Backbone of each chain as ProteinMPNN parsed JSONL, in Angstrom:
{"seq_chain_A": "QKEVEQNSGPLSVPEGAIASLNCTYSDRGSQSFFWYRQYSGKSPELIMFIYSNGDKEDGRFTAQLNKASQYVSLLIRDSQPSDSATYLCAVNTGSNYQLIWGAGTKLIIKP", "coords_chain_A": {"N_chain_A": [[-13.966, -13.782, 3.429], [-11.062, -12.227, 3.678], [-9.116, -9.761, 6.161], [-8.818, -6.547, 7.494], [-8.73, -4.722, 9.828], [-8.807, -1.583, 11.193], [-9.099, 1.035, 13.169], [-10.261, 4.319, 12.522], [-10.774, 6.762, 13.357], [-10.102, 10.093, 13.583], [-6.864, 9.945, 15.276], [-5.572, 12.207, 17.54], [-3.306, 12.974, 19.321], [-0.81, 14.648, 21.903], [1.959, 16.321, 21.537], [5.409, 14.427, 22.153], [4.389, 12.932, 23.03], [3.284, 9.291, 23.485], [1.297, 7.766, 21.077], [-0.106, 5.753, 19.413], [-1.325, 2.649, 17.231], [-3.428, 0.409, 16.073], [-4.353, -2.098, 14.57], [-6.199, -5.521, 13.568], [-6.412, -9.196, 12.256], [-8.172, -10.636, 9.791], [-7.293, -13.208, 8.627], [-6.484, -16.671, 10.536], [-3.611, -18.084, 9.314], [-2.119, -15.431, 8.031], [0.581, -14.098, 7.979], [3.22, -12.191, 7.531], [3.549, -8.883, 8.42], [2.942, -5.103, 7.949], [3.97, -1.295, 7.995], [2.964, 0.481, 7.202], [3.218, 4.783, 6.136], [1.441, 7.167, 5.042], [1.192, 10.443, 3.943], [-1.062, 13.182, 3.604], [-2.457, 12.649, -0.242], [0.369, 11.991, -1.035], [1.486, 8.54, -1.772], [2.636, 5.672, -0.079], [4.577, 4.455, 2.245], [7.224, 2.823, 3.39], [7.364, 1.706, 6.81], [8.003, 0.078, 8.773], [7.824, -3.365, 9.136], [7.327, -7.043, 10.135], [7.439, -10.179, 11.013], [7.029, -11.987, 13.307], [5.923, -13.175, 16.696], [5.713, -10.425, 19.101], [7.989, -8.234, 19.966], [8.911, -5.513, 17.728], [11.854, -2.871, 17.383], [12.351, 0.667, 16.015], [14.252, 2.328, 15.73], [12.452, 5.523, 16.666], [10.027, 3.921, 16.475], [7.895, 1.184, 17.058], [6.735, -2.196, 16.413], [4.355, -4.723, 17.416], [3.376, -7.989, 18.086], [0.689, -10.491, 17.787], [0.788, -12.972, 17.333], [-1.605, -15.152, 17.968], [-3.255, -14.153, 19.23], [-4.517, -12.371, 16.949], [-3.219, -9.109, 16.567], [-2.166, -6.707, 15.263], [0.022, -3.741, 16.485], [1.739, -0.423, 16.211], [4.023, 1.734, 17.745], [4.436, 4.541, 18.276], [7.5, 6.984, 19.473], [7.938, 9.656, 21.282], [6.441, 11.493, 19.624], [6.616, 13.894, 17.111], [4.826, 16.705, 15.157], [5.67, 16.275, 12.486], [4.412, 13.62, 12.212], [1.965, 12.679, 12.424], [0.189, 11.968, 10.222], [-1.746, 9.203, 7.276], [-2.058, 5.894, 9.019], [-1.356, 3.076, 7.381], [-1.766, -0.683, 7.893], [-1.276, -3.815, 6.956], [-0.628, -6.73, 5.667], [0.028, -9.939, 4.372], [-1.056, -13.535, 3.665], [0.568, -15.284, 3.481], [-0.241, -17.421, 1.484], [-0.208, -16.588, -0.702], [1.041, -13.705, -2.583], [-0.282, -11.123, -2.239], [-1.145, -8.671, -0.576], [-3.231, -8.067, 1.473], [-4.743, -4.917, 2.356], [-5.866, -2.3, 5.301], [-8.025, 0.465, 6.147], [-6.911, 2.134, 6.81], [-5.42, 4.107, 9.998], [-6.076, 7.357, 10.667], [-3.638, 9.704, 11.775], [-3.474, 12.61, 14.314], [-1.558, 15.076, 15.07], [-0.825, 17.163, 18.535], [0.505, 20.247, 18.782]], "CA_chain_A": [[-14.379, -12.759, 3.14], [-9.917, -11.624, 4.763], [-9.297, -8.22, 6.088], [-7.462, -6.196, 8.249], [-9.416, -3.749, 10.509], [-7.848, -0.504, 11.861], [-9.545, 2.805, 13.718], [-10.178, 5.209, 10.702], [-9.28, 7.855, 13.833], [-8.257, 10.79, 13.981], [-6.135, 9.874, 17.037], [-4.633, 12.889, 18.006], [-1.516, 12.611, 20.05], [0.02, 16.245, 22.491], [3.508, 16.208, 21.366], [6.416, 14.206, 22.653], [4.076, 11.33, 23.518], [3.628, 8.106, 22.999], [1.192, 7.831, 19.897], [-0.244, 3.184, 19.347], [-1.728, 2.348, 16.855], [-3.774, -0.466, 16.347], [-5.248, -2.993, 13.371], [-6.856, -6.837, 13.561], [-6.563, -9.259, 11.061], [-9.31, -11.773, 10.082], [-6.213, -14.724, 9.136], [-5.117, -16.648, 10.942], [-2.287, -18.617, 8.247], [-0.876, -14.858, 7.587], [2.594, -14.585, 8.163], [3.685, -10.731, 6.994], [2.827, -8.106, 9.053], [3.604, -4.152, 7.596], [3.247, -0.882, 8.306], [2.859, 2.095, 6.361], [3.038, 5.797, 7.199], [0.895, 7.293, 4.667], [0.951, 11.559, 4.02], [-2.124, 13.672, 2.278], [-2.199, 12.731, -1.122], [1.052, 11.365, -1.033], [1.879, 7.129, -1.544], [2.392, 4.844, 0.416], [5.776, 4.271, 2.595], [7.402, 1.629, 4.036], [7.971, 2.798, 7.847], [8.088, -1.571, 9.608], [7.573, -4.485, 8.919], [7.99, -8.161, 11.885], [7.119, -11.474, 11.063], [7.532, -13.322, 13.93], [5.55, -12.491, 17.924], [7.379, -9.828, 20.174], [8.174, -6.148, 19.561], [10.198, -5.11, 16.401], [11.388, -2.298, 17.917], [13.734, 0.842, 15.293], [14.491, 4.525, 16.135], [11.13, 6.081, 17.485], [8.632, 2.782, 15.962], [8.066, 0.04, 17.467], [6.12, -2.815, 16.007], [4.685, -5.642, 18.07], [2.652, -8.804, 16.709], [0.437, -11.027, 19.045], [-0.415, -13.929, 16.644], [-2.532, -15.523, 18.876], [-4.855, -12.255, 19.409], [-4.488, -11.55, 15.479], [-3.471, -7.703, 16.97], [-0.154, -5.172, 15.09], [-0.299, -2.631, 16.655], [3.371, 0.075, 15.893], [3.947, 3.152, 18.591], [5.091, 5.736, 17.751], [7.89, 7.16, 20.562], [8.079, 11.022, 21.297], [5.795, 11.942, 18.343], [6.575, 15.135, 16.021], [4.235, 17.173, 14.344], [5.737, 16.089, 10.96], [4.422, 11.802, 12.195], [1.28, 13.207, 11.221], [-0.496, 11.152, 8.648], [-2.392, 8.603, 7.976], [-1.109, 5.094, 8.343], [-1.25, 1.741, 6.404], [-2.121, -1.877, 8.218], [-1.047, -4.529, 5.247], [-1.023, -8.111, 5.702], [0.419, -10.651, 3.371], [-1.215, -14.821, 4.397], [1.417, -16.195, 3.462], [-0.298, -18.187, -0.106], [0.366, -15.286, -2.139], [1.702, -12.493, -2.998], [-0.87, -10.092, -2.39], [-0.822, -7.64, 0.768], [-4.565, -7.057, 2.48], [-4.522, -3.763, 3.589], [-6.527, -1.8, 6.442], [-7.78, 1.663, 5.66], [-5.908, 3.55, 7.065], [-6.17, 5.856, 11.272], [-5.13, 9.047, 10.612], [-2.912, 9.78, 13.456], [-3.222, 14.259, 14.405], [-0.13, 14.871, 16.6], [-0.282, 18.54, 18.387], [1.551, 20.759, 19.424]], "C_chain_A": [[-12.048, -12.178, 4.245], [-10.207, -10.623, 4.951], [-9.091, -8.341, 7.468], [-9.056, -4.825, 8.066], [-8.601, -2.806, 11.19], [-9.25, 0.742, 12.285], [-9.37, 3.846, 12.206], [-9.907, 6.575, 11.801], [-10.241, 9.68, 13.429], [-8.33, 11.219, 15.088], [-5.664, 11.398, 16.955], [-4.271, 12.883, 19.101], [-1.02, 13.857, 20.764], [1.547, 14.83, 21.789], [4.849, 15.681, 21.813], [5.789, 13.034, 23.202], [3.736, 10.852, 23.021], [1.972, 7.939, 21.472], [1.182, 5.702, 19.698], [-1.404, 3.421, 18.198], [-1.444, 0.853, 15.983], [-4.314, -1.387, 14.981], [-4.918, -4.602, 14.355], [-6.674, -7.345, 11.959], [-7.768, -10.6, 11.583], [-8.106, -13.4, 9.734], [-5.954, -14.859, 9.902], [-3.371, -16.978, 10.954], [-1.684, -17.336, 8.211], [0.14, -14.884, 8.654], [3.521, -12.798, 7.977], [2.737, -10.001, 7.406], [3.202, -5.92, 8.29], [3.431, -2.799, 7.716], [3.718, 0.701, 7.687], [2.5, 3.317, 5.943], [2.327, 6.439, 5.13], [0.58, 8.819, 4.112], [-0.577, 12.264, 2.847], [-2.022, 13.195, 1.044], [-0.553, 12.727, -1.813], [0.72, 9.819, -1.438], [2.366, 6.873, -0.526], [4.331, 4.841, 1.091], [5.866, 3.573, 3.794], [8.104, 2.253, 5.105], [8.678, 0.895, 8.298], [7.151, -2.497, 9.013], [8.094, -6.434, 10.188], [6.435, -9.082, 10.934], [6.891, -12.213, 11.862], [6.863, -11.973, 15.428], [7.196, -12.11, 18.514], [6.768, -8.589, 19.151], [9.498, -6.723, 19.136], [10.846, -3.297, 17.158], [13.335, -0.796, 15.976], [13.144, 2.32, 15.167], [12.794, 4.774, 17.305], [10.215, 5.066, 17.709], [9.717, 1.543, 16.582], [6.866, -0.924, 17.617], [5.162, -3.835, 17.44], [3.311, -6.497, 17.617], [2.537, -9.746, 17.792], [-0.307, -11.575, 18.041], [-2.3, -14.644, 17.293], [-3.715, -14.984, 19.136], [-5.449, -11.899, 18.269], [-4.662, -10.525, 15.708], [-1.686, -7.77, 16.213], [-0.422, -4.466, 16.156], [1.919, -1.562, 16.254], [2.439, 1.431, 17.322], [5.151, 3.817, 18.283], [5.668, 6.691, 18.823], [7.679, 8.691, 20.435], [8.05, 11.247, 19.94], [5.662, 13.702, 18.084], [5.242, 14.969, 15.604], [4.315, 16.606, 12.879], [4.889, 14.145, 11.251], [2.692, 11.994, 11.964], [0.637, 12.691, 10.057], [-1.204, 9.863, 8.889], [-1.285, 6.601, 8.406], [-1.337, 3.77, 8.692], [-1.074, 0.481, 7.589], [-1.871, -2.793, 7.329], [-0.428, -6.019, 6.108], [-0.919, -9.173, 4.886], [0.143, -12.87, 4.13], [-0.253, -15.494, 4.088], [1.153, -17.224, 1.632], [-0.409, -17.847, -1.432], [0.758, -14.646, -2.458], [1.743, -10.962, -2.928], [-1.573, -10.003, -1.218], [-2.658, -7.008, 0.437], [-4.213, -5.907, 2.91], [-5.741, -2.802, 4.593], [-7.233, -0.531, 5.753], [-7.434, 3.051, 5.845], [-6.125, 3.968, 8.915], [-5.513, 6.43, 10.89], [-4.869, 9.517, 11.902], [-2.78, 11.825, 13.332], [-2.053, 14.139, 15.502], [0.568, 16.44, 16.774], [0.647, 18.985, 18.886], [1.879, 21.176, 20.399]], "O_chain_A": [[-12.057, -11.841, 5.429], [-11.182, -10.108, 4.403], [-9.096, -9.264, 8.283], [-9.8, -4.359, 7.203], [-7.637, -3.256, 11.809], [-10.162, 1.077, 11.529], [-8.574, 3.934, 11.27], [-9.081, 7.419, 11.455], [-11.252, 9.617, 12.729], [-8.985, 12.029, 15.743], [-5.308, 11.624, 15.799], [-5.112, 12.761, 19.992], [-0.564, 14.49, 19.812], [1.859, 13.644, 21.675], [5.651, 16.611, 21.895], [6.457, 12.181, 23.787], [3.527, 11.255, 21.876], [2.591, 8.636, 20.669], [2.032, 4.818, 19.807], [-2.264, 4.294, 18.314], [-0.442, 0.311, 15.515], [-4.933, -0.545, 14.33], [-4.094, -4.877, 15.228], [-6.705, -6.687, 10.919], [-8.107, -11.165, 12.623], [-8.123, -14.412, 10.435], [-5.321, -14.031, 10.557], [-2.43, -16.652, 11.678], [-0.472, -17.506, 8.338], [0.369, -15.467, 9.714], [4.586, -12.65, 8.576], [1.54, -10.09, 7.132], [4.422, -5.855, 8.437], [2.225, -2.704, 7.489], [4.569, 1.579, 7.832], [1.447, 3.312, 5.306], [2.901, 5.997, 4.135], [-0.549, 8.752, 3.626], [-0.919, 11.893, 1.724], [-0.796, 13.266, 0.953], [-0.275, 13.311, -2.86], [-0.501, 9.668, -1.478], [2.649, 7.839, 0.183], [5.226, 5.224, 0.337], [5.149, 3.553, 4.794], [9.047, 3.028, 4.943], [9.857, 0.65, 8.042], [6.021, -2.35, 8.546], [9.148, -6.621, 10.796], [5.298, -8.844, 10.526], [6.488, -13.31, 11.474], [7.03, -10.755, 15.477], [8.361, -12.504, 18.566], [5.92, -8.245, 18.327], [10.395, -7.492, 19.482], [9.901, -2.548, 17.405], [14.38, -1.122, 15.412], [12.197, 2.997, 14.766], [12.379, 4.241, 18.334], [9.581, 5.02, 18.763], [10.887, 1.166, 16.654], [6.061, -0.787, 18.538], [5.484, -3.453, 18.565], [2.379, -5.99, 16.993], [3.443, -10.028, 18.576], [-1.433, -11.228, 17.687], [-3.5, -14.536, 17.038], [-4.874, -15.391, 19.217], [-6.528, -11.309, 18.215], [-5.795, -10.116, 15.457], [-0.65, -8.4, 16.427], [-1.41, -4.853, 16.781], [2.989, -2.157, 16.129], [1.304, 1.784, 17.642], [6.355, 3.62, 18.121], [4.799, 7.384, 19.351], [7.19, 9.026, 19.356], [9.006, 11.259, 19.164], [4.913, 14.507, 18.638], [4.565, 13.942, 15.559], [3.322, 16.467, 12.165], [4.91, 13.464, 10.226], [2.237, 11.208, 11.132], [0.724, 13.229, 8.953], [-1.379, 9.351, 9.994], [-0.133, 6.332, 8.065], [-1.484, 3.306, 9.823], [-0.102, 0.695, 8.313], [-2.61, -2.447, 6.407], [0.188, -5.983, 7.173], [-2.048, -9.511, 4.528], [0.973, -13.401, 4.867], [-0.275, -16.616, 4.594], [2.05, -17.572, 0.864], [-0.576, -18.327, -2.553], [1.378, -15.271, -3.318], [2.564, -10.074, -3.162], [-2.376, -10.83, -0.787], [-3.144, -6.138, -0.287], [-3.393, -5.804, 3.823], [-6.81, -2.941, 3.998], [-6.954, -0.493, 4.555], [-7.53, 4.21, 5.441], [-7.323, 4.165, 9.12], [-4.323, 6.178, 10.698], [-5.63, 9.686, 12.855], [-2.119, 12.34, 12.431], [-1.809, 13.355, 16.419], [1.491, 16.983, 16.166], [1.572, 18.358, 19.405], [3.04, 21.556, 20.549]]}, "seq_chain_B": "ETGVTQSPTHLIKTRGQQVTLRCSSQSGHNTVSWYQQALGQGPQFIFQYYREEENGRGNFPPRFSGLQFPNYSSELNVNALELDDSALYLCASSLGDRSYEQYFGPGTRLTVT", "coords_chain_B": {"N_chain_B": [[13.13, 9.059, -1.105], [11.702, 6.257, -3.175], [13.088, 5.67, -5.8], [10.979, 4.699, -7.16], [9.515, 5.423, -10.072], [6.55, 7.434, -11.444], [3.703, 7.918, -14.294], [1.355, 9.737, -16.226], [1.672, 11.985, -14.007], [-0.859, 13.078, -13.304], [-4.18, 12.849, -14.893], [-7.026, 13.389, -16.591], [-9.835, 11.638, -17.711], [-12.592, 11.013, -20.148], [-14.844, 9.411, -19.691], [-16.167, 5.937, -21.217], [-12.968, 6.144, -22.796], [-10.008, 4.865, -23.097], [-7.345, 4.45, -20.881], [-3.759, 4.529, -20.572], [-1.467, 3.847, -17.945], [2.166, 4.857, -16.732], [5.027, 2.934, -15.237], [7.955, 2.833, -13.429], [10.395, 0.498, -12.596], [12.218, 0.543, -8.963], [15.867, 0.458, -8.775], [17.499, -2.94, -9.337], [14.576, -4.488, -8.334], [12.73, -6.195, -9.64], [9.747, -7.15, -9.722], [7.465, -5.838, -10.205], [3.94, -4.145, -8.361], [0.423, -3.834, -9.146], [-1.683, -1.594, -8.548], [-5.187, 0.051, -6.845], [-5.972, 3.535, -5.225], [-8.806, 4.17, -3.823], [-10.334, 7.205, -2.672], [-9.938, 8.051, 1.589], [-9.31, 5.252, 0.867], [-7.659, 1.998, 2.208], [-5.383, 0.534, -0.262], [-6.818, -1.089, -3.277], [-5.307, -4.509, -4.087], [-4.518, -4.756, -7.758], [-2.693, -5.72, -10.234], [0.379, -8.273, -10.156], [3.293, -8.369, -11.488], [6.144, -10.367, -12.541], [9.139, -10.82, -13.181], [8.313, -10.123, -16.108], [6.169, -11.715, -16.719], [2.52, -12.485, -15.511], [1.723, -12.363, -12.236], [-0.366, -12.366, -10.572], [-3.203, -11.716, -8.984], [-6.33, -9.58, -8.67], [-9.681, -9.016, -7.207], [-10.477, -7.484, -9.922], [-12.331, -6.254, -12.567], [-11.638, -7.566, -16.557], [-10.596, -5.477, -17.572], [-9.29, -4.418, -16.61], [-6.01, -4.682, -17.397], [-2.505, -5.211, -17.756], [1.239, -4.804, -18.404], [4.033, -5.788, -18.392], [8.247, -5.011, -19.142], [11.421, -6.309, -20.722], [12.782, -5.117, -19.246], [12.489, -4.616, -16.428], [9.716, -2.424, -15.999], [6.429, -1.155, -16.285], [3.465, -0.628, -17.295], [-0.137, 0.033, -16.705], [-3.079, -1.023, -18.095], [-6.731, 0.63, -18.621], [-9.427, -0.004, -20.15], [-12.784, 1.398, -21.336], [-13.406, 3.167, -19.581], [-15.249, 3.726, -16.386], [-17.206, 5.614, -14.039], [-16.279, 4.722, -11.521], [-13.626, 4.01, -11.869], [-12.326, 6.452, -10.995], [-9.525, 7.285, -9.232], [-6.849, 7.362, -6.822], [-3.655, 6.102, -8.737], [-0.912, 3.133, -7.834], [1.731, 2.41, -8.27], [4.427, -0.285, -6.627], [7.347, -1.638, -6.131], [10.083, -4.439, -5.825], [11.886, -6.5, -4.747], [12.133, -10.002, -6.168], [8.956, -12.76, -5.506], [8.27, -13.283, -3.793], [9.061, -11.076, -2.422], [7.515, -9.259, 0.296], [8.162, -6.964, 0.872], [7.582, -3.638, -0.244], [8.172, -1.306, -1.749], [6.522, 1.345, -2.504], [6.645, 4.152, -5.567], [4.595, 7.757, -6.625], [2.109, 7.419, -7.41], [-0.596, 8.306, -9.614], [-3.201, 9.922, -10.514], [-6.2, 9.696, -11.429], [-8.394, 11.103, -13.059], [-12.58, 10.126, -13.906], [-14.793, 11.517, -15.711]], "CA_chain_B": [[11.926, 8.786, -2.573], [11.524, 4.652, -4.14], [13.366, 5.174, -6.647], [9.912, 4.177, -8.391], [8.654, 6.643, -10.931], [4.977, 6.686, -12.758], [3.928, 8.627, -15.292], [2.158, 10.719, -15.886], [1.254, 12.515, -12.181], [-2.747, 13.225, -12.748], [-5.223, 12.867, -15.442], [-8.429, 13.229, -16.428], [-10.693, 10.428, -18.867], [-13.812, 10.417, -19.366], [-16.063, 7.509, -19.69], [-16.478, 4.548, -21.637], [-12.62, 5.885, -22.258], [-9.29, 3.61, -22.521], [-6.032, 5.016, -20.745], [-2.371, 3.777, -20.135], [-0.532, 4.211, -16.524], [3.195, 3.77, -16.565], [5.694, 2.544, -13.473], [9.878, 2.445, -13.245], [11.36, -0.063, -10.937], [13.731, 1.178, -8.506], [16.392, -0.618, -9.951], [17.505, -4.411, -9.333], [13.217, -5.208, -8.521], [12.559, -7.496, -10.598], [8.8, -7.552, -9.877], [5.971, -4.455, -10.305], [2.34, -4.969, -8.04], [-0.342, -2.094, -8.974], [-3.203, -1.101, -6.654], [-6.147, 1.257, -6.697], [-6.879, 3.932, -3.965], [-10.432, 5.464, -4.132], [-10.121, 8.267, -1.116], [-10.317, 7.532, 2.476], [-9.175, 3.569, 1.445], [-6.933, 1.496, 1.739], [-4.772, 0.023, -1.423], [-6.381, -2.406, -3.657], [-4.297, -5.616, -5.334], [-5.025, -5.114, -8.931], [-1.985, -7.32, -10.238], [1.521, -8.473, -10.04], [3.622, -8.624, -12.731], [7.279, -11.247, -11.925], [9.983, -10.985, -14.756], [7.554, -9.622, -17.224], [4.571, -12.84, -16.88], [1.292, -11.389, -14.219], [1.81, -13.461, -11.24], [-1.271, -12.661, -9.645], [-5.185, -11.031, -9.91], [-6.91, -9.248, -7.736], [-10.398, -8.793, -7.962], [-10.896, -6.249, -10.771], [-12.126, -7.423, -14.658], [-10.403, -7.749, -17.401], [-10.859, -4.081, -18.621], [-7.408, -3.686, -15.973], [-4.901, -4.878, -18.158], [-1.481, -4.686, -18.035], [2.45, -5.734, -18.985], [6.049, -5.783, -17.698], [9.007, -5.307, -20.271], [12.296, -6.601, -20.417], [13.337, -3.673, -18.184], [10.415, -4.273, -15.788], [8.974, -0.856, -16.2], [5.062, -2.018, -16.768], [1.887, -0.449, -17.934], [-1.591, -0.993, -16.951], [-4.196, -0.728, -18.637], [-7.846, 0.42, -18.526], [-10.599, -0.228, -21.458], [-13.752, 1.586, -21.197], [-13.536, 3.963, -18.64], [-16.151, 4.585, -15.473], [-17.122, 6.627, -13.182], [-15.691, 4.57, -10.559], [-12.146, 4.022, -11.864], [-11.563, 7.422, -10.712], [-8.335, 6.473, -7.75], [-5.319, 7.224, -7.128], [-3.549, 4.055, -8.978], [0.249, 2.921, -7.494], [3.088, 0.876, -8.19], [5.241, -0.205, -5.899], [8.849, -2.508, -6.66], [10.052, -5.788, -4.736], [13.08, -7.894, -5.214], [11.036, -11.049, -5.746], [7.883, -12.797, -5.91], [7.49, -13.041, -2.601], [8.601, -10.103, -1.274], [6.353, -8.037, 0.462], [8.494, -5.271, 1.066], [7.169, -3.124, -1.301], [8.384, 0.466, -2.185], [5.507, 2.39, -3.592], [6.222, 5.463, -6.985], [4.289, 8.472, -6.131], [1.276, 7.635, -7.7], [-0.833, 8.893, -10.258], [-4.276, 10.315, -9.862], [-6.776, 10.057, -12.27], [-9.682, 11.087, -12.8], [-13.523, 9.867, -15.082], [-15.505, 12.216, -15.866]], "C_chain_B": [[12.959, 7.482, -2.838], [12.693, 5.044, -4.621], [11.91, 4.733, -8.406], [9.564, 5.898, -8.616], [6.988, 6.096, -11.867], [4.576, 7.925, -12.962], [2.199, 7.916, -16.309], [1.543, 10.664, -14.316], [-0.735, 12.834, -12.414], [-3.134, 13.491, -14.632], [-6.509, 12.442, -15.606], [-8.926, 12.638, -18.443], [-11.912, 11.055, -19.129], [-14.769, 9.478, -20.179], [-15.956, 7.358, -20.981], [-14.153, 5.279, -22.876], [-11.281, 5.378, -22.259], [-7.592, 5.045, -21.936], [-5.013, 3.682, -19.932], [-1.977, 4.512, -19.146], [1.128, 3.169, -16.329], [4.28, 3.733, -15.256], [6.989, 1.979, -14.308], [10.064, 2.115, -12.68], [11.873, 0.594, -10.903], [14.017, -0.305, -9.078], [17.095, -2.024, -8.755], [15.83, -4.793, -8.612], [13.291, -5.038, -9.846], [10.532, -7.037, -10.219], [7.836, -6.079, -9.628], [4.646, -5.353, -9.94], [1.917, -2.957, -8.829], [-1.153, -2.289, -8.443], [-3.521, 0.288, -7.286], [-6.678, 2.02, -5.588], [-7.731, 4.541, -3.987], [-10.447, 6.206, -2.32], [-10.263, 7.316, -0.169], [-10.421, 5.414, 2.227], [-8.376, 3.13, 1.535], [-7.006, 1.331, 0.565], [-5.872, -1.353, -1.972], [-5.634, -3.215, -4.449], [-5.743, -5.187, -6.799], [-4.392, -6.181, -9.531], [-0.092, -7.396, -9.125], [2.11, -8.676, -11.284], [5.401, -9.066, -12.236], [7.554, -11.427, -13.218], [8.74, -11.02, -15.832], [5.849, -11.193, -17.356], [3.872, -12.73, -15.081], [2.172, -13.204, -13.148], [0.84, -13.509, -10.888], [-1.958, -11.985, -9.577], [-5.38, -10.679, -8.462], [-8.484, -8.967, -8.039], [-11.372, -7.554, -8.619], [-11.033, -7.738, -11.893], [-11.412, -7.288, -15.786], [-10.618, -6.375, -17.761], [-9.569, -3.973, -18.396], [-6.689, -5.274, -16.492], [-3.728, -4.578, -18.259], [0.236, -5.452, -18.34], [4.184, -5.49, -18.335], [6.966, -5.802, -19.07], [9.886, -5.949, -19.554], [13.147, -5.599, -18.429], [12.222, -3.316, -16.782], [9.968, -3.056, -15.077], [8.117, -1.901, -16.259], [3.779, -0.921, -16.723], [1.166, -0.867, -17.04], [-2.23, 0.187, -17.342], [-5.655, -0.87, -18.774], [-8.325, 1.331, -19.607], [-11.809, 0.083, -20.381], [-14.273, 2.201, -19.759], [-14.808, 3.867, -17.44], [-16.131, 4.407, -14.75], [-16.366, 6.543, -11.783], [-14.601, 4.248, -10.345], [-12.084, 5.401, -12.03], [-10.223, 7.006, -9.072], [-7.159, 7.391, -7.764], [-4.255, 5.464, -7.354], [-1.574, 4.949, -8.876], [0.301, 1.967, -7.811], [4.094, 0.554, -7.176], [6.8, -1.738, -6.629], [8.336, -3.182, -5.359], [11.072, -6.13, -5.611], [12.21, -9.568, -5.224], [10.023, -11.622, -5.664], [6.588, -12.501, -4.679], [8.197, -12.446, -1.475], [8.346, -8.659, -1.369], [7.094, -6.655, 0.706], [8.215, -4.304, 0.09], [7.156, -1.337, -1.181], [6.961, 0.756, -3.658], [5.657, 4.11, -4.715], [5.152, 6.277, -5.575], [3.227, 8.209, -6.966], [0.902, 8.442, -9.135], [-2.409, 9.074, -10.372], [-5.286, 10.819, -11.092], [-8.248, 9.567, -12.204], [-11.104, 11.258, -13.949], [-14.107, 10.894, -14.961], [-17.302, 11.698, -17.132]], "O_chain_B": [[14.188, 7.416, -2.804], [13.609, 4.79, -3.839], [11.901, 4.603, -9.63], [9.435, 6.921, -7.944], [6.559, 5.121, -12.484], [4.84, 8.889, -12.244], [1.868, 6.82, -16.76], [1.114, 9.71, -13.667], [-1.591, 12.722, -11.536], [-2.462, 14.17, -15.408], [-7.07, 11.495, -15.054], [-8.622, 12.956, -19.592], [-12.339, 11.736, -18.196], [-15.108, 9.135, -21.312], [-15.724, 8.243, -21.805], [-14.107, 4.602, -23.903], [-11.005, 5.318, -21.061], [-7.118, 6.038, -22.487], [-5.205, 2.672, -19.255], [-2.041, 5.738, -19.237], [1.396, 1.996, -16.071], [4.208, 4.588, -14.372], [7.122, 1.195, -15.248], [10.152, 2.795, -11.658], [12.273, 1.342, -11.795], [13.43, -1.313, -9.47], [17.094, -1.914, -7.529], [16.024, -5.926, -8.172], [13.666, -4.254, -10.718], [10.292, -6.214, -11.102], [7.815, -5.517, -8.533], [4.22, -6.393, -10.441], [2.442, -1.852, -8.963], [-1.357, -3.305, -7.778], [-2.862, 1.161, -7.849], [-7.618, 1.566, -4.935], [-7.538, 5.737, -4.205], [-10.551, 5.692, -1.206], [-10.56, 6.147, -0.415], [-11.07, 4.578, 2.855], [-7.597, 3.732, 0.796], [-8.017, 1.636, -0.067], [-5.875, -2.421, -1.36], [-5.246, -2.757, -5.524], [-6.97, -5.245, -6.872], [-4.896, -7.303, -9.59], [0.346, -6.901, -8.087], [1.424, -9.169, -12.179], [5.998, -8.195, -11.604], [6.864, -11.887, -14.128], [8.349, -12.097, -16.281], [4.852, -11.257, -18.075], [4.409, -12.835, -13.978], [2.722, -14.29, -13.329], [0.514, -14.672, -10.652], [-1.585, -11.034, -10.264], [-4.89, -11.169, -7.445], [-8.674, -8.652, -9.214], [-12.374, -6.961, -8.219], [-10.611, -8.877, -12.093], [-10.335, -6.704, -15.667], [-11.048, -6.493, -18.908], [-8.724, -3.639, -19.225], [-6.818, -6.437, -16.11], [-3.564, -3.546, -18.91], [0.289, -6.674, -18.475], [5.129, -4.786, -17.979], [6.579, -6.473, -20.026], [9.755, -6.259, -18.369], [13.641, -5.645, -17.302], [11.561, -2.362, -16.37], [9.897, -2.819, -13.871], [8.423, -3.093, -16.289], [3.37, -0.617, -15.603], [1.435, -1.912, -16.447], [-2.178, 1.408, -17.199], [-6.13, -1.986, -18.988], [-8.07, 2.483, -19.958], [-12.004, -0.413, -19.271], [-15.22, 1.836, -19.061], [-15.774, 4.072, -18.175], [-15.499, 3.499, -14.211], [-15.957, 7.466, -11.079], [-14.169, 4.09, -9.203], [-11.796, 5.772, -13.168], [-10.551, 6.409, -8.046], [-6.704, 8.019, -8.721], [-4.139, 4.416, -6.719], [-1.068, 6.009, -9.245], [-0.415, 0.965, -7.821], [4.721, 1.578, -6.902], [6.728, -2.507, -7.588], [7.435, -3.062, -4.528], [11.13, -6.075, -6.84], [11.78, -10.083, -4.192], [9.341, -10.607, -5.795], [5.441, -12.092, -4.504], [8.209, -12.761, -0.285], [8.546, -7.674, -2.081], [6.597, -5.528, 0.709], [9.204, -4.321, -0.643], [6.386, -0.508, -0.696], [6.692, 0.531, -4.838], [4.85, 5.029, -4.574], [4.929, 5.934, -4.414], [3.292, 9.179, -7.721], [1.755, 9.085, -9.746], [-2.931, 7.963, -10.279], [-5.259, 11.933, -11.615], [-8.921, 8.625, -11.784], [-11.055, 12.17, -14.775], [-13.959, 11.386, -13.842], [-18.18, 12.538, -17.331]]}, "name": "protein", "num_of_chains": 2, "seq": "QKEVEQNSGPLSVPEGAIASLNCTYSDRGSQSFFWYRQYSGKSPELIMFIYSNGDKEDGRFTAQLNKASQYVSLLIRDSQPSDSATYLCAVNTGSNYQLIWGAGTKLIIKPETGVTQSPTHLIKTRGQQVTLRCSSQSGHNTVSWYQQALGQGPQFIFQYYREEENGRGNFPPRFSGLQFPNYSSELNVNALELDDSALYLCASSLGDRSYEQYFGPGTRLTVT"}
């Protein structure tokens, strides 16, 4: 059973601080990794994707991938109250088109 | 806004009934994936359509079926509704069957009573 694990939270972070969200996956053949943000009652919104080991930065967001440790993370710098949402990690193993999803981490940014 | 639209927004059905949900993909996208998301869970893959053909299926029974039209819009049909089918149904469009950058519509909230 291929799995993607996330801490359900909630993760509470003060405004302006760095929020760190983590995700582990079980299939070593995984090739593509995605972070989605989902506000309550809304659909997931693609934030970032990463395919190679290392860091990928986009504005306040940085995705980090470590395939040896089967670990992917999302850092949010200068956290804002509008960043409060559930963050979903999704993984593709490369053997097919299917994304395997974690259950999400609820992030709360406190003003 | 992703340009992906879904209808209806909300739906209430009775156990045993049938339902059809609709999705229009983002302009230029030829692939539609359908997901079921229960409360507090991540999306579960139902199936994907690429150029009007089913391109893969998750662990859902045959009473979940779909269709994609020449304009790449899509339908999800669920027969013999069960209480556990109550969920948010999401469609996501992408370009190509191997593109994983999927963009979601707003979803359809289905309640089965």
